[in-house]
C-alpha positions, -999 to +999 in steps of 0.1 A: +251+096-367+283+092-352+287+066-323+295+092-297+268+116-306+241+086-309+250+072-275+246+111-261+210+110-280+203+073-263+211+086-225+195+120-232+164+100-247+166+075-217+165+102-191+135+125-207+120+088-203+123+090-168+120+121-161+084+121-179+078+086-157+085+107-124+061+136-137+030+109-142+039+091-107+038+128-089+003+133-109-008+098-087+007+105-055+033+082-062+008+053-069+027+034-096-003+012-103-024+038-112+002+060-130+015+024-150-029+019-160-030+060-168-003+057-192-016+024-208-048+040-220-054+064-245-062+098-241-084+117-261-063+153-256-033+134-268-050+127-300-068+094-287-026+076-279-020+060-250+007+082-232+028+051-229+036+052-268+048+085-267+084+075-248+097+070-284+106+105-293+119+136-274+094+155-293+068+128-281+079+130-246+082+165-242+046+167-258+038+143-230+054+158-198+036+192-211+004+174-209+006+166-176+019+197-165-011+209-181-036+185-158-010+194-127-022+232-137-060+224-135-056+234-174-073+200-192-095+173-179 
């Protein structure tokens, strides 16, 4: 991957991670301690993976964000 494309990809990944964190923080009404605890515990609906481990790839981050949106909508427990 050319350097410019790599930098763009890395920047997009950083922005997605930040957006995911904001989603989780909003889920817990801004309580950072509770949000961090939630991120560190395996979740059955995510295949028993801790959400913090899903911040490595574009696809996993989007999957995490969809999961958080489903929780906000009352679709999953």
